[in-house]
Each structure stands twice: as C-alpha cells, then as structure tokens.
C-alpha positions in Angstrom: 73.8 108.5 104.1 74.7 112.2 103.3 72.2 114.3 101.5 75.0 115.5 99.0 74.7 113.5 95.7 77.9 114.9 94.3 81.3 116.0 95.3 83.7 117.9 93.2 87.4 117.5 94.2 90.6 119.2 93.1 93.4 116.8 93.8 96.7 118.5 94.1 100.2 117.3 92.7 103.2 117.1 94.7 107.0 117.4 94.8 109.7 115.7 96.6 112.0 118.5 97.6 114.3 116.2 99.2 114.4 112.4 98.9 116.5 109.7 100.4 116.2 106.1 99.8 117.3 102.9 101.4 118.1 99.4 100.1 115.0 97.3 99.9 113.6 95.5 102.8 114.4 91.8 103.1 110.7 90.9 104.2 109.0 92.5 101.1 111.5 94.1 98.8 109.9 97.6 99.5 112.4 100.6 99.8 112.1 102.7 102.9 112.2 106.5 102.0 112.8 109.8 104.0 111.3 112.6 102.1 110.3 116.2 102.3 107.0 116.3 100.2 105.0 119.4 99.4 101.8 119.8 97.5 101.6 122.4 94.5 99.0 124.2 92.8 98.7 122.0 89.8 95.5 119.9 90.2 93.2 117.2 88.5 89.6 117.8 88.9 87.5 114.9 90.1 83.9 114.7 90.3 82.0 112.0 91.9 78.1 111.4 91.8 76.4 108.9 94.2 73.9 106.7 92.2 70.9 104.9 93.3 71.6 101.5 94.9 70.5 99.5 91.8 72.7 101.3 89.4 76.2 100.3 88.1 79.1 102.4 88.5 80.7 104.1 85.6 83.9 105.9 85.0 85.5 108.6 82.5 88.9 109.7 82.4 90.2 112.3 80.1 92.8 115.3 79.7 91.6 118.8 80.5 91.9 121.3 77.8 94.4 123.1 79.9 96.8 120.2 80.4 100.4 121.1 79.8 101.3 117.7 78.7 99.1 115.0 77.5 99.8 111.1 76.9 97.7 108.4 75.9 95.3 107.1 78.4 96.0 103.6 77.3 95.6 101.7 80.7 92.5 99.7 81.6 89.8 101.6 83.6 90.1 99.2 86.4 94.0 100.0 86.6 93.5 103.7 87.2 94.3 104.6 90.9 91.0 106.4 91.4 89.1 103.6 90.2 91.0 101.1 92.3 90.4 103.3 95.3 86.6 103.2 94.8 86.8 99.4 94.3 89.0 99.1 97.5 86.1 100.8 99.6 83.6 98.5 98.2 85.9 95.4 99.2 86.3 96.9 102.5 82.7 97.6 103.4 81.5 94.4 101.5 78.9 96.5 99.7 78.0 98.1 96.4 78.9 101.8 96.2 77.4 103.0 92.8 79.2 106.0 91.7 79.6 108.1 88.6 83.2 109.3 88.4 84.6 111.8 86.2 88.3 112.5 86.1 89.7 115.6 84.2 93.5 115.4 84.3 96.1 118.0 84.2 99.2 116.4 86.2 101.3 114.5 83.7 101.8 110.7 83.9 105.1 109.2 84.6 106.6 112.4 86.0 106.9 111.7 89.7 104.1 114.4 90.7 101.8 111.9 92.3 98.8 112.6 90.2 97.4 109.0 90.5 98.0 108.8 94.3 96.3 112.2 94.8 93.3 111.1 92.6 93.1 107.9 94.8 93.2 109.8 98.0 90.5 112.2 96.8 88.2 109.3 95.8 88.5 107.6 99.2 87.8 110.8 100.8 84.7 111.8 98.6 83.3 108.3 98.6 83.6 108.0 102.3 81.7 111.3 102.6 79.1 110.5 99.8 78.1 107.1 101.7 78.8 108.0 105.2 81.2 105.1 105.6 82.5 104.2 109.2 86.0 104.2 108.3 88.3 106.4 110.6 91.2 108.5 109.1 93.8 105.9 110.2 92.0 103.0 108.5 91.7 105.2 105.6 95.4 105.5 105.5 96.0 101.8 105.6 93.6 101.4 102.6 95.4 104.2 100.8 98.8 102.5 101.5 97.8 99.4 99.5 97.2 101.6 96.4 100.3 103.4 96.6 103.0 104.9 99.0 102.2 108.5 98.2 98.5 108.1 98.8 98.7 108.6 102.7 100.4 111.9 102.2 97.1 113.2 100.7 95.0 111.8 103.4 93.9 113.2 106.9 95.0 114.5 109.4 96.1 117.6 107.5 96.0 116.1 103.9 98.4 117.4 101.5 100.2 119.7 104.0 104.2 119.7 103.6 105.4 116.8 105.6 108.4 114.6 106.5 107.4 111.0 105.0 109.2 108.0 106.0 108.8 104.3 106.3 107.2 103.3 103.0 105.1 106.2 103.0 103.1 105.3 106.2 104.9 107.6 108.6 104.0 111.2 108.0 105.2 114.1 110.2 103.3 117.3 109.1 106.0 120.1 109.1 106.1 122.7 111.8 106.7 125.4 109.2 105.1 126.0 105.8 107.3 125.7 102.9 107.2 128.8 100.5 108.4 128.9 97.1 107.5 129.5 93.6 108.6 126.5 91.3 109.3 126.2 87.7 108.5 122.7 86.4 109.8 121.1 83.4 108.2 117.9 81.9 110.6 116.2 79.5 109.1 114.0 76.6 110.2 110.8 78.3 108.3 109.1 81.3 109.8 107.1 84.0 108.6 103.8 85.3 109.0 103.8 88.9 109.7 100.2 89.1 112.4 100.6 86.7 114.1 103.5 88.4 114.0 101.6 91.7 115.7 98.5 90.2 118.5 100.9 88.8 119.0 102.4 92.2 119.7 98.9 93.6 122.4 98.7 91.1 124.1 102.0 92.1 126.4 102.4 95.0 125.3 104.4 97.9 126.7 107.8 98.2 125.5 108.7 101.8 124.2 107.1 104.9 120.5 106.6 104.9 120.2 107.4 108.5 122.1 110.5 108.2 120.3 111.6 105.2 116.9 111.0 107.0 117.6 113.3 109.9 118.9 115.9 107.5 115.6 115.8 105.6 113.6 115.9 108.7 115.2 118.9 109.7 114.8 120.7 106.5 111.2 119.8 106.5 110.4 121.2 109.9 112.6 124.3 109.2 110.4 124.9 105.9 113.2 127.0 104.4 113.5 125.8 100.4 117.2 126.3 100.1 117.9 124.9 96.6 121.6 124.0 97.2 120.5 121.6 100.2 117.9 119.8 98.1 118.7 116.1 96.5 117.0 113.1 95.3 118.6 109.8 95.6 116.6 108.6 92.5 117.9 111.2 90.2 121.1 109.2 89.0 118.8 106.0 88.6 116.1 107.9 86.6 118.8 109.2 84.2 120.2 105.6 83.7 116.6 104.4 82.8 115.7 107.6 80.7 119.3 108.8 79.3 117.7 112.0 77.6 116.7 113.0 81.1 120.4 113.8 82.0 120.6 116.4 79.1 117.5 118.1 80.1 118.5 118.5 83.7 121.8 119.7 82.8 120.2 122.3 80.3 117.8 123.4 82.7 120.5 124.0 85.3 122.7 125.9 82.9 119.9 128.2 81.7 118.7 128.9 85.3 122.2 129.4 86.7 121.3 127.0 89.7 120.9 123.3 90.2 117.7 121.7 89.0 115.9 118.8 90.8 114.0 115.8 90.1 110.8 115.0 91.9 110.2 111.3 93.0 111.3 108.7 90.4 111.1 111.4 87.5 110.8 112.6 85.0 109.5 116.1 86.2 112.4 118.5 86.8 111.8 121.5 89.0 113.5 124.8 90.1 112.9 126.4 93.3 112.9 130.3 92.6 114.3 132.7 95.0 112.5 135.8 96.3 114.2 138.2 93.9 113.8 135.8 90.8 111.9 136.9 87.9 110.0 133.5 87.5 108.2 134.4 84.3 111.3 135.6 82.6 113.3 132.4 83.6 110.4 130.2 82.5 110.5 132.1 79.2 114.2 131.5 78.9 113.7 127.9 79.4 111.0 127.7 76.8 113.5 129.4 74.2 116.0 126.7 74.6 116.3 124.4 71.5 117.4 121.7 73.9 114.0 121.9 75.8 111.8 122.3 72.8 110.1 118.8 73.5 109.5 119.8 77.1 106.2 121.2 78.7 107.4 124.1 81.0 105.0 126.0 83.4 105.2 127.8 86.8 103.5 127.0 90.0 103.5 127.5 93.7 103.8 125.4 96.8 100.6 125.4 98.6 100.5 125.1 102.3 97.4 122.6 102.3 97.0 120.3 99.5 94.0 118.9 100.9 90.8 117.6 99.1 89.1 120.8 98.1 85.8 119.9 97.9 82.5 121.5 97.0 78.9 120.0 96.7 
C-alpha cells in the first residue's frame, strides 16, 4: 500500500467541440456517438484521504466559493458519481477501501460539461493509487464506462487530452494535434436532463449521415484547428425542445458575438470559440450586459492540452 495518506485532484470539465449521434442500438438502447472532446481549465477539487482499515468511509460534497453557478446538491450521496466510483472499486476488489472524500465543486450540474464524469475518473485513479490496487488502465476504463459514457475520456492513457470519442464512449483516439482556443462559456438558468434530451433526439428526423459525420469529426479532431463554422452538435435541437428557453439564449449569444454559438453535450452550457484577434474579455462583458442573458453565468476559460488528474500528495 502506498505511503501517501492523501491525494488532492483537480478534475477538469470538458466541452464537446463537435458531436454526432446515431440512432439507439437495438441490443441495449444506447446511442453511439462521434465526438471531438477537449478538456477546459474549469475544475472541481477532489481530496481523498486513505483511512485506517477499521474506519467507515465518509463523504462531503459542496460548492466552492468561486463557483460561477450553484444549484441545490439535492441528490443522495450514494448517487454522486465520485462516491459511486469509490463504491465500484470496493465491489470490484471485494474489500473495504475506507476513505474520506471531499469534493469541492465548480463545474455546473446539468450543463453538459462532464463534471460528474470527471469527478468519477479522478476518484477511480486516486483510490487505485492510495490502495495500490492491481487494476490496469484498460480494466479501469471498463469500470468507468459503467458509471458514465464520458468517464473513460478522463482516464489513462493520456487522460483528458483532446480526443475523438466514438462507440458509446469506450473508443478513444487521442488527437494528433492539440486543440488551441479560448472559450467563452454561458450557463443558462435551465439545466438539461440527458435522458430527456436523448428521447427528444429520437423524435427528430436525422439531418445527416452518421457515418459521414463521424469521419468529418475524426478529421477535425486530428487536425486540431478549432474552426467555429465547422462545429455542430446533433443534440442542440433536442435540447432546445426539452428546455425551450435555451433557444433564446443561444440566439442572443450568437447575435451579440456575431458568430455561431454552440452547445456542449446534451446542454445546457453554450460556448463560443474565440479567434486569435478577438478581445475575449470585452466580448464576455458585452454578453454580461445583455438583458436577455441576465440569468446566465458567463465566464472565460481555455482548452487545455491535458485534462489529466492533476494530483498532489
């Protein structure tokens, strides 16, 4: 067992720079995807202490003072993905792995930014290290996939580096080039239920071939150039059907910015990719002055080349 009694992790959020979705598979009802995913500089802080073998695990989850948008933490502690990740490792190893887990959240909930998945991945990696568990990276990704489709993206090899993600989240091709861009992120007051958005997707006619879209997104990922006009999200229209106020927010962000705004994941976070000559702070301030966005949280961030578990002991 490692001599380190504690690990502090910084779990990064992500954005889907481009996302295509296929109809659900007959065998399990899951939707295959093709997505260019990148980590951003927004992080949750996760601290995990290894406890003595006779101790019971305990968990604390709360919002950081610097969180740009808070919502009620009204879910059962055992439903939290970080806690579920710890419990999954206990089931996998057939032994108690007592920890004290403190999760300080900044990544908004229900925004499509992958906060819960990133927290789960960070927990899997930290607990594996703290207890020197004999679980290789491939097996850890298999465990992560049972927790959520985005979890493997944040796991080794090259955890959190920009990637082309396909299948139902298990197929990951790390990008040959690093995506470079500053982003402006707008978080509307509404949140989107992933399940509801996918059900709405099933009711909307397909606009493009999934196979062609998949190859286009793979090429974009490996080129690494974030060209806003080429980005799209098959879940944007379904998300706006689930949360009608989202449509007005996207339209307003696009109008103020003078370029197309995009949705990440199943929403509700909206993002703009800034160009090299854009005054990002000025543009963010213009969005903050809009009366139609007064209920939104707005902040600037950057795509990071490696959204791995930033870990200190």
